[in-house]
N, C-alpha and C positions, 0 to 999 in steps of 0.2 A: 296466346303466348305469354310465358312467364316473365315477369319484371326482373330487374336486377337483384332485388332483395330476395326473391324466390330462387333466382339462379345461385345465389350464395348458399342458401340452406340446401339445395340439392348437391352442390359440390360438397358441403359438410356431411351430407347423407352417404355420398359415394366414398369419401374419405374413411368413413368408419365402416362401411361394408367391405371395403378392400383394404383395411388396415395392415393385414399381412403382406400386402404388395408393395407397400411403401414404407412402413414403419417396422420392418424386421430385416436388419442387416447383420447377421452373425459375421463374426471375424473368422471365416474359413472352418467354423464348427458348429454344430448345433447347440443353440443356447436355450435350455428348457424355460428358463425363468422368463426370458424375453419372448419366446414363442407363446408361452401362456398368456402373457399380457395381450398380445395381438389376436391370438385365437379367441380370446373371451370377448373383443370387440368386433371381429368380422361378422358379416352377415351372409350366409350361405344361400338364403332365400330372401332375395332382396329386390324390391322395385322402387325405383326413384319416385318421388311423390309428384314430379312434373316433367313435361316434355321439354326439352332444349333445342334450339337451332343446332344444326350439325356443327358448326365451327366452335360454338361453345362447349358442346358435348366433347368434342376432340380436345379442346384444352384441359377440361376437367380430367379426362382419361389420361392425357399425357402427364398430369401431375400425380395421379393416384393409381393408375393402371398402365404404366409405361410398357409392359409387356407381360403376357401371360400365354405360355405355349405358343401357339401360331397367332395369337391375337396381338395386335399393336395398334395404337391410336391412328396412324397413318392411314390404315385402311378406310377410315372414314372419308377419305378423299375421293373413295370410288362412289360414294353417294353423291347425287344431286346436291347443289349447295342449298336448295330451297327445303330439303328434308328437315324432319324434326325427329329427335331420338330420345328414348326413354331407356336410360341406364338401368340394367338390372344385373343381378348375379344368382344364376340357378346352379349352384355348385361351383361352376365356372363362368366365365363371361358371357352375358346375354344382353343384346341390344334389340329393343323394338324400335322399328323405323317406319315413319309414315311419310307417303311421298309418292311420286310417279317414277316409273322406269327404274326400279331399283335392281341392283346387280345380283347376279347369281352368287350361290354358296361359294362357288370355286373362286370367282373374282374376288371375294371378301375373305378367301382363306378360312371360311366358316365350316364347322363340322355339320351344321344344320342351317336350313333356311326354309321356314314354314309362313304361309299366309295365315294369320291369326285374328281373333276379335279379342282385344284387350280393353276390357270394360267399355264395350260399345264402340271402340274405335277399331277399325279395319286397319291392319298394319303388318309388317313383316317381321318376324322374329329370327334374329341370327344368333347362334350360339357356337361357342369355342370350348373345346376341352383341352 
């Protein structure tokens, strides 16, 4: 499991990958200059450098991805407390989760749920569009 220093860097990675979700608040109209700034920072093909405990991942997501279509960080409460999460962005929100007894896509309000091998780790990939 990653230490506190590593968690801070993972949070920083998530902040940049999802810059458009927290650092773009137009005043009721599209702001092309502000959009260009965050669009240049966001990363639509992102995988965090480390796993995080469920509750820490939820806290990072609450700060940087408070809502994205049907995804919201409170959905992580459906995961067992002992699970670990690797935050990703594959166009939209994606989470890789390792642990036992993981919920269905419907329970997570996810568009997809697949058992996958992520760099040698068996886990479940949830994806929201």
